[in-house]
C-alpha positions as a Markdown table, in Angstrom:
| # | Residue | x | y | z |
|---|---|---|---|---|
| 1 | Met | -82.5 | 38.1 | -80.8 |
| 2 | Lys | -81.1 | 34.5 | -81.1 |
| 3 | Leu | -80.2 | 32.9 | -84.4 |
| 4 | Trp | -81.9 | 29.7 | -83.1 |
| 5 | Gly | -84.7 | 28.7 | -80.8 |
| 6 | Gly | -87.6 | 27.3 | -82.8 |
| 7 | Arg | -87.4 | 23.9 | -81.1 |
| 8 | Phe | -87.1 | 25.3 | -77.6 |
| 9 | Thr | -90.1 | 25.9 | -75.3 |
| 10 | Lys | -88.5 | 28.0 | -72.6 |
| 11 | Glu | -85.9 | 30.7 | -72.3 |
| 12 | Thr | -82.3 | 30.0 | -71.7 |
| 13 | Asn | -81.2 | 30.2 | -68.1 |
| 14 | Gln | -79.5 | 33.6 | -67.6 |
| 15 | Leu | -76.3 | 32.1 | -66.3 |
| 16 | Val | -76.2 | 29.8 | -69.3 |
| 17 | His | -76.8 | 32.7 | -71.6 |
| 18 | Asn | -73.9 | 34.7 | -70.0 |
| 19 | Phe | -71.6 | 31.7 | -70.1 |
| 20 | Asn | -72.5 | 30.9 | -73.8 |
| 21 | Ala | -72.5 | 34.5 | -75.1 |
| 22 | Ser | -69.5 | 35.8 | -77.0 |
| 23 | Ile | -70.6 | 39.4 | -77.8 |
| 24 | Ser | -68.4 | 40.8 | -75.1 |
| 25 | Phe | -65.3 | 40.0 | -77.2 |
| 26 | Asp | -66.5 | 39.0 | -80.7 |
| 27 | Gln | -67.9 | 42.5 | -81.1 |
| 28 | Lys | -64.3 | 43.3 | -82.0 |
| 29 | Phe | -65.0 | 42.1 | -85.6 |
| 30 | Tyr | -68.3 | 43.9 | -86.2 |
| 31 | Lys | -66.8 | 45.5 | -89.4 |
| 32 | Gln | -65.7 | 42.1 | -90.7 |
| 33 | Asp | -69.1 | 40.6 | -90.0 |
| 34 | Ile | -70.8 | 43.4 | -92.0 |
| 35 | Thr | -68.3 | 43.2 | -94.8 |
| 36 | Gly | -68.8 | 39.4 | -95.0 |
| 37 | Ser | -72.6 | 39.8 | -95.0 |
| 38 | Ile | -72.5 | 42.3 | -97.8 |
| 39 | Ala | -70.4 | 40.0 | -100.0 |
| 40 | His | -72.7 | 37.1 | -99.2 |
| 41 | Val | -75.8 | 39.1 | -100.1 |
| 42 | Thr | -74.2 | 40.3 | -103.3 |
| 43 | Met | -73.5 | 36.7 | -104.3 |
| 44 | Leu | -77.1 | 35.6 | -103.4 |
| 45 | Ala | -78.5 | 38.2 | -105.7 |
| 46 | Lys | -76.1 | 37.3 | -108.5 |
| 47 | Gln | -77.3 | 33.7 | -108.2 |
| 48 | Gly | -81.0 | 34.7 | -108.2 |
| 49 | Ile | -81.5 | 33.6 | -104.7 |
| 50 | Leu | -82.4 | 37.2 | -103.7 |
| 51 | Thr | -83.8 | 39.9 | -105.9 |
| 52 | Asp | -81.7 | 43.0 | -106.7 |
| 53 | Ala | -84.2 | 45.1 | -104.7 |
| 54 | Glu | -83.7 | 42.8 | -101.7 |
| 55 | Lys | -80.0 | 43.0 | -102.1 |
| 56 | Ala | -80.0 | 46.8 | -102.2 |
| 57 | Thr | -82.3 | 47.0 | -99.2 |
| 58 | Ile | -80.1 | 44.7 | -97.1 |
| 59 | Ile | -76.8 | 46.3 | -98.1 |
| 60 | Asp | -78.2 | 49.8 | -97.4 |
| 61 | Gly | -79.3 | 48.5 | -94.0 |
| 62 | Leu | -75.9 | 46.9 | -93.2 |
| 63 | Asn | -74.0 | 50.0 | -94.3 |
| 64 | Gly | -76.2 | 52.1 | -92.0 |
| 65 | Ile | -75.5 | 49.8 | -89.1 |
| 66 | Leu | -71.8 | 50.1 | -89.8 |
| 67 | Glu | -71.9 | 53.8 | -90.0 |
| 68 | Asp | -73.9 | 54.1 | -86.8 |
| 69 | Ile | -71.6 | 51.8 | -84.8 |
| 70 | Glu | -68.6 | 53.8 | -85.9 |
| 71 | Asn | -70.1 | 57.2 | -85.2 |
| 72 | Gly | -71.3 | 56.0 | -81.8 |
| 73 | Thr | -75.0 | 56.3 | -82.3 |
| 74 | Leu | -75.5 | 52.5 | -82.2 |
| 75 | Val | -74.0 | 50.8 | -79.2 |
| 76 | Ile | -73.3 | 47.1 | -79.2 |
| 77 | Asp | -75.1 | 45.7 | -76.2 |
| 78 | Ser | -74.7 | 42.5 | -74.3 |
| 79 | Thr | -78.4 | 41.4 | -74.6 |
| 80 | His | -77.4 | 39.7 | -77.8 |
| 81 | Glu | -75.6 | 36.4 | -77.8 |
| 82 | Asp | -72.9 | 37.4 | -80.4 |
| 83 | Ile | -72.1 | 40.1 | -82.9 |
| 84 | His | -73.8 | 38.1 | -85.7 |
| 85 | Ser | -77.2 | 38.1 | -83.9 |
| 86 | Phe | -76.7 | 41.8 | -83.0 |
| 87 | Val | -76.2 | 42.8 | -86.6 |
| 88 | Glu | -79.0 | 40.7 | -87.9 |
| 89 | Ala | -81.5 | 41.9 | -85.2 |
| 90 | Asn | -80.7 | 45.5 | -86.0 |
| 91 | Leu | -81.0 | 44.9 | -89.7 |
| 92 | Ile | -84.4 | 43.3 | -89.4 |
| 93 | Ser | -85.6 | 46.2 | -87.2 |
| 94 | Arg | -84.5 | 48.6 | -89.9 |
| 95 | Val | -85.5 | 47.0 | -93.1 |
| 96 | Gly | -88.1 | 44.4 | -92.1 |
| 97 | Asp | -88.6 | 41.0 | -93.8 |
| 98 | Ala | -85.8 | 41.5 | -96.3 |
| 99 | Gly | -83.4 | 41.4 | -93.4 |
| 100 | Lys | -84.6 | 38.0 | -92.5 |
| 101 | Lys | -83.1 | 36.7 | -95.8 |
| 102 | Leu | -79.6 | 37.7 | -94.8 |
| 103 | His | -78.8 | 34.3 | -93.4 |
| 104 | Thr | -79.9 | 32.4 | -96.4 |
| 105 | Gly | -77.4 | 29.7 | -97.5 |
| 106 | Arg | -75.0 | 30.1 | -94.5 |
| 107 | Ser | -74.6 | 29.0 | -90.9 |
| 108 | Arg | -73.2 | 30.7 | -87.9 |
| 109 | Asn | -70.4 | 28.2 | -88.1 |
| 110 | Asp | -69.1 | 29.4 | -91.5 |
| 111 | Gln | -70.0 | 32.9 | -90.6 |
| 112 | Val | -67.8 | 33.0 | -87.5 |
| 113 | Ala | -65.1 | 31.2 | -89.4 |
| 114 | Leu | -65.2 | 33.9 | -92.1 |
| 115 | Asp | -65.3 | 36.8 | -89.6 |
| 116 | Met | -62.3 | 35.4 | -87.7 |
| 117 | Lys | -60.3 | 34.9 | -90.9 |
| 118 | Leu | -61.1 | 38.4 | -92.1 |
| 119 | Tyr | -60.1 | 39.9 | -88.8 |
| 120 | Thr | -57.0 | 37.9 | -88.5 |
| 121 | Arg | -55.9 | 38.6 | -92.0 |
| 122 | Asp | -56.2 | 42.4 | -91.3 |
| 123 | Glu | -54.2 | 42.0 | -88.1 |
| 124 | Val | -51.5 | 40.0 | -89.8 |
| 125 | Thr | -51.1 | 42.9 | -92.3 |
| 126 | Glu | -50.8 | 45.4 | -89.5 |
| 127 | Ile | -48.2 | 43.3 | -87.6 |
| 128 | Lys | -46.2 | 42.9 | -90.8 |
| 129 | Glu | -46.0 | 46.7 | -91.1 |
| 130 | Leu | -44.8 | 47.0 | -87.5 |
| 131 | Val | -42.1 | 44.3 | -88.0 |
| 132 | Lys | -41.1 | 46.2 | -91.2 |
| 133 | Ala | -40.7 | 49.4 | -89.2 |
| 134 | Leu | -38.6 | 47.6 | -86.7 |
| 135 | Leu | -36.4 | 46.2 | -89.5 |
| 136 | Val | -36.0 | 49.7 | -90.9 |
| 137 | Glu | -34.8 | 51.0 | -87.5 |
| 138 | Leu | -32.4 | 48.1 | -87.0 |
| 139 | Asn | -30.8 | 48.7 | -90.4 |
| 140 | Ile | -30.4 | 52.4 | -89.6 |
| 141 | Ile | -28.5 | 51.4 | -86.4 |
| 142 | Met | -26.4 | 49.0 | -88.5 |
| 143 | Lys | -25.5 | 51.7 | -91.1 |
| 144 | Asp | -24.4 | 54.0 | -88.4 |
| 145 | Asn | -22.2 | 51.5 | -86.5 |
| 146 | Ile | -20.3 | 49.4 | -89.0 |
| 147 | Glu | -17.1 | 50.5 | -87.3 |
| 148 | Thr | -18.4 | 50.6 | -83.7 |
| 149 | Phe | -16.4 | 47.8 | -81.9 |
| 150 | Met | -17.8 | 45.8 | -79.1 |
| 151 | Pro | -17.3 | 42.4 | -77.5 |
| 152 | Gly | -19.2 | 39.4 | -78.8 |
| 153 | Phe | -20.3 | 36.9 | -76.2 |
| 154 | Thr | -20.9 | 33.2 | -75.8 |
| 155 | His | -22.1 | 32.0 | -72.4 |
| 156 | Leu | -22.3 | 35.7 | -71.4 |
| 157 | Gln | -18.5 | 35.6 | -71.5 |
| 158 | Lys | -16.6 | 37.9 | -73.8 |
| 159 | Ala | -15.5 | 35.8 | -76.8 |
| 160 | Gln | -14.4 | 37.7 | -79.9 |
| 161 | Pro | -14.6 | 41.3 | -81.1 |
| 162 | Ile | -17.5 | 42.3 | -83.4 |
| 163 | Thr | -19.2 | 45.5 | -84.3 |
| 164 | Leu | -22.6 | 46.9 | -83.1 |
| 165 | Ala | -23.7 | 46.6 | -86.7 |
| 166 | His | -23.0 | 42.9 | -86.7 |
| 167 | His | -24.8 | 42.4 | -83.4 |
| 168 | Met | -27.9 | 44.3 | -84.6 |
| 169 | Gly | -27.7 | 42.3 | -87.8 |
| 170 | Ala | -28.4 | 39.1 | -85.9 |
| 171 | Tyr | -31.7 | 40.5 | -84.7 |
| 172 | Phe | -32.4 | 41.9 | -88.2 |
| 173 | Glu | -32.2 | 38.3 | -89.5 |
| 174 | Met | -34.5 | 37.1 | -86.7 |
| 175 | Phe | -37.2 | 39.7 | -87.4 |
| 176 | Lys | -36.8 | 39.1 | -91.2 |
| 177 | Arg | -37.7 | 35.5 | -90.6 |
| 178 | Asp | -40.7 | 36.7 | -88.5 |
| 179 | His | -41.9 | 38.8 | -91.3 |
| 180 | Ser | -41.6 | 35.9 | -93.7 |
| 181 | Arg | -43.5 | 33.7 | -91.4 |
| 182 | Leu | -46.4 | 36.2 | -91.2 |
| 183 | Thr | -46.4 | 36.3 | -95.0 |
| 184 | Asp | -46.6 | 32.5 | -95.3 |
| 185 | Ile | -49.5 | 32.5 | -92.8 |
| 186 | Tyr | -51.4 | 35.1 | -94.7 |
| 187 | His | -51.1 | 33.1 | -98.0 |
| 188 | Arg | -52.0 | 29.8 | -96.4 |
| 189 | Met | -55.1 | 31.1 | -94.5 |
| 190 | Asn | -56.4 | 33.3 | -97.4 |
| 191 | Tyr | -59.2 | 30.9 | -98.5 |
| 192 | Ser | -62.8 | 31.7 | -97.9 |
| 193 | Pro | -64.9 | 29.3 | -95.7 |
| 194 | Ile | -68.3 | 31.1 | -96.3 |
| 195 | Gly | -70.8 | 28.8 | -98.0 |
| 196 | Ser | -69.6 | 25.8 | -96.1 |
| 197 | Gly | -72.7 | 26.0 | -93.9 |
| 198 | Ala | -72.8 | 24.2 | -90.6 |
| 199 | Leu | -70.5 | 21.5 | -91.9 |
| 200 | Ala | -72.0 | 20.0 | -95.1 |
| 201 | Gly | -72.5 | 22.9 | -97.4 |
| 202 | Thr | -76.0 | 23.9 | -98.7 |
| 203 | Thr | -78.5 | 23.0 | -101.3 |
| 204 | Tyr | -78.6 | 26.6 | -102.5 |
| 205 | Pro | -76.7 | 27.3 | -105.8 |
| 206 | Leu | -74.0 | 29.4 | -104.2 |
| 207 | Asp | -71.1 | 30.8 | -106.0 |
| 208 | Arg | -68.4 | 30.5 | -103.4 |
| 209 | Glu | -65.6 | 31.5 | -105.6 |
| 210 | Tyr | -67.4 | 34.8 | -106.4 |
| 211 | Thr | -67.9 | 35.5 | -102.7 |
| 212 | Ala | -64.2 | 34.7 | -102.1 |
| 213 | Glu | -63.2 | 37.1 | -104.9 |
| 214 | Leu | -65.4 | 39.9 | -103.4 |
| 215 | Leu | -63.6 | 39.5 | -100.1 |
| 216 | Gly | -60.1 | 39.4 | -101.5 |
| 217 | Phe | -59.5 | 35.7 | -100.9 |
| 218 | Ala | -57.3 | 33.6 | -103.2 |
| 219 | Gly | -60.2 | 31.1 | -103.5 |
| 220 | Ala | -62.8 | 29.0 | -101.6 |
| 221 | Thr | -61.9 | 26.3 | -99.2 |
| 222 | Leu | -62.4 | 22.8 | -100.6 |
| 223 | Asn | -63.8 | 20.9 | -97.6 |
| 224 | Ser | -66.8 | 22.2 | -95.7 |
| 225 | Met | -66.1 | 20.2 | -92.6 |
| 226 | Asp | -62.5 | 21.4 | -92.4 |
| 227 | Ser | -63.7 | 25.0 | -93.2 |
| 228 | Val | -65.7 | 25.3 | -90.0 |
| 229 | Ala | -63.4 | 23.3 | -87.8 |
| 230 | Asp | -60.1 | 24.8 | -88.9 |
| 231 | Arg | -58.1 | 26.8 | -86.4 |
| 232 | Asp | -54.7 | 25.9 | -87.8 |
| 233 | Tyr | -54.1 | 29.4 | -89.1 |
| 234 | Leu | -54.6 | 30.8 | -85.5 |
| 235 | Ile | -52.3 | 28.3 | -84.1 |
| 236 | Glu | -49.7 | 29.2 | -86.8 |
| 237 | Leu | -50.2 | 32.9 | -86.0 |
| 238 | Leu | -49.9 | 32.4 | -82.3 |
| 239 | Ser | -46.7 | 30.4 | -82.9 |
| 240 | Ala | -45.3 | 33.1 | -85.1 |
| 241 | Leu | -46.3 | 35.8 | -82.5 |
| 242 | Ser | -44.6 | 33.7 | -79.8 |
| 243 | Thr | -41.5 | 33.6 | -81.9 |
| 244 | Ile | -41.6 | 37.3 | -82.4 |
| 245 | Met | -42.0 | 37.8 | -78.6 |
| 246 | Met | -39.1 | 35.4 | -78.0 |
| 247 | His | -36.9 | 37.5 | -80.2 |
| 248 | Leu | -38.0 | 40.7 | -78.6 |
| 249 | Ser | -37.4 | 39.2 | -75.2 |
| 250 | Arg | -33.9 | 38.1 | -76.0 |
| 251 | Phe | -33.2 | 41.6 | -77.3 |
| 252 | Cys | -34.7 | 43.2 | -74.2 |
| 253 | Glu | -32.6 | 41.0 | -72.0 |
| 254 | Glu | -29.4 | 42.2 | -73.6 |
| 255 | Ile | -30.6 | 45.8 | -73.4 |
| 256 | Ile | -31.3 | 45.4 | -69.7 |
| 257 | Ile | -27.8 | 44.0 | -69.2 |
| 258 | Trp | -26.2 | 46.7 | -71.4 |
| 259 | Asn | -28.1 | 49.4 | -69.5 |
| 260 | Ser | -26.7 | 48.3 | -66.1 |
| 261 | Asn | -24.0 | 50.2 | -64.3 |
| 262 | Glu | -21.7 | 47.3 | -64.8 |
| 263 | Tyr | -21.9 | 47.5 | -68.6 |
| 264 | Gln | -23.0 | 51.0 | -69.5 |
| 265 | Phe | -23.1 | 50.1 | -73.2 |
| 266 | Val | -26.4 | 51.9 | -73.7 |
| 267 | Glu | -28.5 | 54.7 | -72.2 |
| 268 | Ile | -32.3 | 54.3 | -72.6 |
| 269 | Asp | -34.0 | 57.6 | -73.4 |
| 270 | Asp | -36.0 | 59.1 | -70.5 |
| 271 | Ala | -39.2 | 58.7 | -72.5 |
| 272 | Tyr | -38.8 | 54.9 | -72.3 |
| 273 | Ser | -37.5 | 54.7 | -68.7 |
| 274 | Thr | -39.0 | 55.1 | -65.2 |
| 275 | Gly | -37.6 | 55.9 | -61.8 |
| 276 | Ser | -37.8 | 54.6 | -58.3 |
| 277 | Ser | -40.2 | 55.8 | -55.6 |
| 278 | Ile | -37.4 | 55.6 | -53.0 |
| 279 | Met | -34.1 | 55.6 | -54.8 |
| 280 | Pro | -33.6 | 58.9 | -56.7 |
| 281 | Gln | -30.6 | 57.6 | -58.7 |
| 282 | Lys | -32.5 | 54.8 | -60.4 |
| 283 | Lys | -33.4 | 54.8 | -64.1 |
| 284 | Asn | -35.1 | 51.6 | -64.8 |
| 285 | Pro | -35.5 | 49.8 | -68.2 |
| 286 | Asp | -39.2 | 49.1 | -67.5 |
| 287 | Ile | -40.3 | 48.9 | -71.2 |
| 288 | Ala | -37.6 | 46.2 | -71.9 |
| 289 | Glu | -38.6 | 44.3 | -68.7 |
| 290 | Leu | -42.4 | 44.5 | -69.5 |
| 291 | Val | -41.8 | 43.2 | -73.1 |
| 292 | Arg | -39.8 | 40.4 | -71.6 |
| 293 | Gly | -42.5 | 39.7 | -69.1 |
| 294 | Lys | -45.4 | 39.8 | -71.6 |
| 295 | Thr | -43.7 | 37.0 | -73.7 |
| 296 | Gly | -45.1 | 34.4 | -71.4 |
| 297 | Arg | -48.6 | 35.8 | -71.9 |
| 298 | Val | -48.4 | 35.2 | -75.7 |
| 299 | Tyr | -46.9 | 31.7 | -75.1 |
| 300 | Gly | -49.9 | 31.0 | -72.9 |
| 301 | Ala | -52.3 | 31.9 | -75.7 |
| 302 | Leu | -50.6 | 29.4 | -78.0 |
| 303 | Leu | -50.6 | 26.6 | -75.5 |
| 304 | Ser | -54.2 | 27.3 | -74.6 |
| 305 | Leu | -55.4 | 27.0 | -78.1 |
| 306 | Leu | -53.4 | 23.9 | -78.8 |
| 307 | Thr | -54.9 | 22.4 | -75.7 |
| 308 | Thr | -58.4 | 23.4 | -76.7 |
| 309 | Met | -58.1 | 21.9 | -80.2 |
| 310 | Lys | -56.3 | 18.7 | -79.3 |
| 311 | Gly | -59.3 | 16.5 | -78.6 |
| 312 | Leu | -62.0 | 18.0 | -80.8 |
| 313 | Pro | -63.8 | 15.7 | -83.2 |
| 314 | Leu | -65.1 | 17.1 | -86.5 |
| 315 | Ala | -66.7 | 19.4 | -87.2 |
| 316 | Tyr | -67.6 | 22.5 | -85.2 |
| 317 | Asn | -67.6 | 22.4 | -81.4 |
| 318 | Lys | -68.4 | 25.3 | -79.1 |
| 319 | Asp | -65.0 | 24.9 | -77.5 |
| 320 | Met | -63.6 | 26.7 | -80.5 |
| 321 | Gln | -65.2 | 29.9 | -79.2 |
| 322 | Glu | -62.2 | 30.0 | -76.8 |
| 323 | Asp | -60.0 | 30.9 | -79.8 |
| 324 | Lys | -61.0 | 34.6 | -79.8 |
| 325 | Glu | -60.2 | 36.2 | -76.5 |
| 326 | Leu | -56.7 | 34.7 | -76.3 |
| 327 | Thr | -56.0 | 35.5 | -79.9 |
| 328 | Phe | -57.2 | 39.1 | -79.6 |
| 329 | Asp | -55.1 | 39.5 | -76.5 |
| 330 | Ala | -52.0 | 38.0 | -78.1 |
| 331 | Ile | -52.3 | 40.2 | -81.2 |
| 332 | Asp | -52.8 | 43.4 | -79.1 |
| 333 | Thr | -49.9 | 42.5 | -76.8 |
| 334 | Val | -47.5 | 41.8 | -79.7 |
| 335 | Lys | -48.5 | 45.0 | -81.6 |
| 336 | Gly | -48.0 | 47.1 | -78.5 |
| 337 | Cys | -44.6 | 45.4 | -77.7 |
| 338 | Ile | -43.2 | 45.9 | -81.2 |
| 339 | Ser | -44.3 | 49.5 | -81.3 |
| 340 | Leu | -42.8 | 50.4 | -77.9 |
| 341 | Phe | -39.6 | 48.4 | -78.6 |
| 342 | Thr | -39.0 | 50.1 | -81.9 |
| 343 | Gly | -39.5 | 53.5 | -80.2 |
| 344 | Met | -37.1 | 52.5 | -77.5 |
| 345 | Ile | -34.2 | 51.4 | -79.7 |
| 346 | Ser | -34.7 | 54.4 | -82.1 |
| 347 | Thr | -34.1 | 56.8 | -79.1 |
| 348 | Met | -31.4 | 54.7 | -77.3 |
| 349 | Lys | -27.9 | 56.1 | -77.0 |
| 350 | Phe | -25.0 | 53.7 | -77.6 |
| 351 | Asn | -21.8 | 54.3 | -75.6 |
| 352 | Asn | -19.3 | 53.5 | -78.4 |
| 353 | Lys | -16.2 | 54.1 | -76.4 |
| 354 | Thr | -17.3 | 52.0 | -73.5 |
| 355 | Met | -18.1 | 49.1 | -75.8 |
| 356 | Glu | -14.8 | 49.3 | -77.5 |
| 357 | Ala | -12.9 | 49.5 | -74.2 |
| 358 | Ser | -14.9 | 46.4 | -73.0 |
| 359 | Ala | -13.8 | 44.5 | -76.1 |
| 360 | Lys | -10.1 | 45.4 | -75.6 |
| 361 | Asn | -10.2 | 44.5 | -71.9 |
| 362 | Gly | -11.9 | 41.1 | -72.3 |
| 363 | Phe | -9.2 | 39.2 | -74.2 |
| 364 | Thr | -11.6 | 39.1 | -77.2 |
| 365 | Asn | -8.5 | 39.1 | -79.5 |
| 366 | Ala | -7.0 | 36.0 | -77.9 |
| 367 | Thr | -8.1 | 33.8 | -80.9 |
| 368 | Asp | -6.4 | 36.2 | -83.3 |
| 369 | Ala | -3.2 | 35.9 | -81.2 |
| 370 | Ala | -3.4 | 32.2 | -81.6 |
| 371 | Asp | -4.0 | 32.6 | -85.4 |
| 372 | Tyr | -0.9 | 34.8 | -85.5 |
| 373 | Leu | 1.2 | 32.0 | -84.1 |
| 374 | Val | -0.3 | 29.5 | -86.5 |
| 375 | Asn | 0.5 | 31.8 | -89.4 |
| 376 | His | 4.1 | 31.7 | -88.2 |
| 377 | Gly | 4.4 | 27.9 | -88.2 |
| 378 | Val | 3.2 | 27.0 | -84.7 |
| 379 | Pro | 0.7 | 24.1 | -84.6 |
| 380 | Phe | -2.7 | 25.4 | -83.5 |
| 381 | Arg | -2.9 | 23.2 | -80.4 |
| 382 | Asp | 0.5 | 24.6 | -79.2 |
| 383 | Ala | -0.6 | 28.1 | -80.1 |
| 384 | His | -3.8 | 27.7 | -78.1 |
| 385 | Gly | -1.7 | 26.8 | -75.0 |
| 386 | Ile | 0.7 | 29.6 | -75.5 |
| 387 | Val | -2.1 | 32.2 | -75.7 |
| 388 | Gly | -3.6 | 30.6 | -72.6 |
| 389 | Gln | -0.4 | 31.4 | -70.8 |
| 390 | Leu | -0.5 | 35.0 | -72.2 |
| 391 | Val | -4.0 | 35.5 | -70.8 |
| 392 | Leu | -2.9 | 34.1 | -67.4 |
| 393 | Tyr | 0.0 | 36.5 | -67.4 |
| 394 | Cys | -2.3 | 39.5 | -68.3 |
| 395 | Ile | -4.8 | 38.6 | -65.6 |
| 396 | Asp | -2.0 | 38.5 | -63.0 |
| 397 | Lys | -0.6 | 41.9 | -64.1 |
| 398 | Asn | -4.2 | 43.3 | -64.7 |
| 399 | Ile | -3.4 | 44.3 | -68.2 |
| 400 | Ser | -4.7 | 43.4 | -71.7 |
| 401 | Leu | -2.9 | 41.7 | -74.5 |
| 402 | Asp | -2.6 | 45.0 | -76.2 |
| 403 | Asp | -0.7 | 46.4 | -73.2 |
| 404 | Met | 2.0 | 43.7 | -73.1 |
| 405 | Lys | 5.5 | 44.7 | -74.1 |
| 406 | Leu | 7.2 | 42.7 | -76.9 |
| 407 | Asp | 9.8 | 41.3 | -74.5 |
| 408 | Glu | 7.0 | 40.0 | -72.3 |
| 409 | Tyr | 5.5 | 38.2 | -75.4 |
| 410 | Lys | 8.9 | 36.7 | -76.3 |
| 411 | Lys | 9.4 | 35.3 | -72.8 |
| 412 | Ile | 6.4 | 33.1 | -73.4 |
| 413 | Ser | 7.1 | 32.5 | -77.1 |
| 414 | Pro | 10.1 | 33.7 | -79.2 |
| 415 | Val | 7.9 | 33.6 | -82.3 |
| 416 | Phe | 6.2 | 36.9 | -81.5 |
| 417 | Glu | 7.5 | 40.0 | -83.3 |
| 418 | Glu | 6.5 | 43.6 | -83.5 |
| 419 | Asp | 3.6 | 42.8 | -85.9 |
| 420 | Ile | 1.7 | 41.0 | -83.2 |
| 421 | Tyr | 0.2 | 44.4 | -82.2 |
| 422 | Glu | -1.3 | 44.9 | -85.6 |
| 423 | Ala | -2.6 | 41.4 | -85.7 |
| 424 | Ile | -4.5 | 41.7 | -82.5 |
| 425 | Ser | -5.9 | 45.2 | -82.9 |
| 426 | Leu | -9.7 | 45.4 | -82.9 |
| 427 | Glu | -9.7 | 46.8 | -86.4 |
| 428 | Thr | -7.7 | 43.8 | -87.7 |
| 429 | Cys | -9.6 | 41.3 | -85.7 |
| 430 | Val | -12.9 | 42.5 | -87.1 |
| 431 | Asn | -12.1 | 43.6 | -90.6 |
| 432 | Lys | -10.1 | 40.6 | -91.6 |
| 433 | Arg | -13.3 | 38.6 | -91.1 |
| 434 | Asn | -14.8 | 39.3 | -94.5 |
| 435 | Thr | -16.7 | 36.2 | -95.5 |
| 436 | Ile | -20.4 | 36.8 | -95.9 |
| 437 | Gly | -22.1 | 36.9 | -92.5 |
| 438 | Ala | -19.0 | 38.0 | -90.7 |
| 439 | Pro | -18.5 | 41.4 | -89.0 |
| 440 | Gly | -15.8 | 42.8 | -91.4 |
| 441 | Lys | -16.4 | 46.4 | -92.6 |
| 442 | Glu | -16.6 | 45.6 | -96.3 |
| 443 | Val | -19.0 | 42.6 | -95.9 |
| 444 | Met | -21.2 | 44.5 | -93.5 |
| 445 | Lys | -21.6 | 47.3 | -96.0 |
| 446 | Gln | -22.8 | 44.7 | -98.5 |
| 447 | Val | -25.2 | 43.3 | -95.9 |
| 448 | Val | -26.7 | 46.7 | -95.1 |
| 449 | Glu | -27.3 | 47.2 | -98.9 |
| 450 | Leu | -29.0 | 43.8 | -99.1 |
| 451 | Asn | -31.1 | 44.8 | -96.1 |
| 452 | Asp | -32.1 | 48.0 | -97.9 |
| 453 | Ala | -33.2 | 46.1 | -100.9 |
| 454 | Tyr | -35.1 | 43.5 | -98.8 |
| 455 | Ile | -37.0 | 46.3 | -97.0 |
| 456 | Ala | -37.8 | 48.0 | -100.2 |
| 457 | Asn | -39.4 | 44.9 | -101.6 |
| 458 | Leu | -41.5 | 44.0 | -98.5 |
| 459 | Val | -45.2 | 43.8 | -99.0 |
């Protein structure tokens, strides 16, 4: 069954039908299509456009179709152009002429706009829950590692000592922003397009606000042309998903580095690793690598939809059908990546002693040695040069600043005294940094508590 055809005198070429059809992918929102139709019919009856008997007949038929699809007795087949024509054809075959009134006061344009919004809204809610679970896991790691020292990096060079809690906290902030973006998208998209018709509304006395209320929308859209032509919410979603993948990819890159023999900061659980077909010693971080690799796939969906939409005049154009497959794929990809990543980090072992030793041996306390001199009256620029000489000396001797004897310090600058060792210890270097956002023990405890409160209030 087609939802059009009265003015045509011959059948569509089969290749054209196949090229034009969308049922192979838009069947994904059969539930949303039926839910939207039930709300639409309920509104039509309220407005006196359908009788209560017609409403009951149609709704019973739609519920029967939904039940049969879900229990497998009704299979969605490709002979229909799209999910909308599939549902309507089955409805008419079940309830007769009453089913032919289902489409009163709406167009396939506003119908597909509604279905896609309903589907996307449900998916945004699911993705938010996955991001929340990731935030919970990150905060657990933070709580357990407030005093786990490690080197902080800039340019992939050891820079200053931090804690694992502080490092994980940076990713907590990233994913917190991701969750916030998804919430913003949900609120911005949560307006119902149904009743907009093809592009110019309808002469039927529809109550669009009532339909919107039935479907859980904040209200009805205010311009019928924009309603059927709007794909901004999908572009926003794909942008947010791309940002989530970028954050996951950065995190995965670090885990891959940390998992290497050269670093040995972490050990990925066997359940999230694979081996080599030829090298028995290998334990590969494949999940982290795949998440990193799939990032480009989600980026591609965003760029594809932006390219599709950039030259389209108002209102609806068939090009917009291209929004579905790539959005569905991006959503499924991101959901899978977040779930697997959360499982991977929740089972990952952190090698605390190795990380601490790396911080000590990388001159991460050099800045604190310079600050020590400044606190003893040496101008910072001079202190910077003196500590540079200390580092060169240590490199030549293959020792760390902590290993230098006091007389070695004094040969380079007589300002140094016994208290230099306390000043450059990892505990001092980290815990004296107690402004909000820094890695100090006391402030990190506050941040973890704030994280707990933030997670508890997420919706």
